[in-house]
GUSE-121229 format. One record per residue: y, x, z of N, C-alpha, C in turn. Coordinates in pm, whole numbers, plus 50000, padded with zeros to 5 digits. Layout:
YXZYXZYXZ/...
# end
This chain:
471547853392245472387841992276472357832292158/472097819792187472017809692083473347802492071/473847801491946475147795291919474977782591838/475807772791868475907760591788477027762591688/476777759391563477797760391458477917746691393/479067740391408479267726891357480367725991254/480497714191195481487710991094481267719290967/479997721290932479667728990813479757720190688/480177726390579480147719490450478677717590412/478357706990341476977703990306476377714390211/477237722190144476767732490050476437745590121/476777746990247476547759390321475057761990334/474657774690311473247778390321473017787290444/471747789290478471407798390588471867812490558/471787816590432472237829990393473747831590413/474517821090384475967821590408476257824190555/475547817090642475747818690786475287832290834/474157836890781473637850290816474697860890784/475257860390664476267870090623477517869290709/477957857190742479167855290821478997860590963/477877857191028477677861091167477267875691182/476687881591078476267895391086477447904891100/478617900391064479827908491079480157910891227/479547902991316479867903691459478687908091545/477587911891481476427916791556475127913491487/474047915991556472707913691503472357898791507/471947893491394471517879591385470007879491378/469357873291476467897873091475467337860491411/468107849491409467597837091351468747827791313/468587820691202469527810391160468717797891128/469067786791192468387773891167469427763691122/469457760790993470337750590939469597737390948/470177727591015469507714791036469597706290909/468437701390866468347693590744467897679290775/468367669690698467947655890711466537654390655/465637648290730464237646990686464097638290562/464887627690554464747618290442465357623590312/466557629090321467257633190198467097647990166/466747656190266466637670590243467977677690238/469067670490267470407676290265470777681390405/471727690390408472217695790535472807684790621/472627685890753473217676290847474587680890894/475027692790850476377697290882476477705891006/475317710091062475367719191176474147728291174/474267739191251473197749191254473177755991390/472107763591414472007771991532471787786291485/472567795391541472467809591507472137817091636/471087825291633470707833191749471187847491728/472037852091819472607865591813471807874791904/471957887891883471197897891958471387897292108/472627895692155472877894992299474167887192324/474497885292452475657877092489476977883292443/477067896592444478307903092400478577900092254/477557901192171477707898292029477977883392007/477317874992083477527860692071478947856692107/479457862292216480837859292256481837864492155/481547876092094482427881591990482457872191869/481297866891832481227857591719481967844591750/481827839591872482547827391911484047829591900/484527840591955485967843591954486507844891812/485727851391726486207854091591486057842191497/485017834091514484697824091412485047809691449/485237806591576485597792891614486947789291554/486967778991471488197774691404488437781391270/487627791291234487787798191106487367789090992/488037790390878487767782190761486557787690686/485597778990654484447782490570484237770990474/484397773490346484247763390241485177751390264/486387754090311487377743590329487247735690458/486387740090550486207732990676486357742590793/487017738190899487197746491019485927745991102/485287757491122484037758091196484227755291344/483227749391405483137747991549482007757191593/482317767191673481297776691719481377777691870/480257774991938480197776692083478757779192125/478567782192252477227784792302476417771792300/475197772792249474337760992239473887756692378/473867743792400473367738292526471877735392510/471137735492621469707732092612469527717792562/468457715792487468177702592433467807692992546/468397681192544468117671192647466927662792604/466097659392700464977650492672465497636392648/465007630192544465397616492514464307606992561/464727595592613463757585592655463187578792533/461907576292539461257569292428461487554392443/461547547292331461787532892341460677525892417/461047515992496460127507492571459277515392669/459707527192706458977534992805457667540892754/457457541192623456207546692568456107561392602/454947565492651454757579392691453667586092609/452997578692521451917584692446451857578692306/451107585292222450907580492085449727570892084/449797560892000448727551191991447837553691869/448047564691799447307567391676445817569691702/445447574491820444047577491849443237565791901/443807554091905443107542491964442307534391862/442027540091747441287532791644439787533991672/439037523991629437567524391646436887527691518/
# end
């Protein structure tokens, strides 16, 4: 089960999240979202738990819990929505060089 974890302090690391969520079950993956330009945390992450029972236990225990002075938002991750490209572009133009 994939979980969304929001309202993270910018100092929070993947290891911090691994340790926190491991108290509630098996953690198979932690993805802390980073800003491409600055390399700093964007303040949210995705944590993949072993199964739905463990994921629901983590949601119940950690949603609203304080971590580094911030109340965490923890819920089940929604599927990523496709975004429309500007001006209806459907392909890359990089290969059109002669």
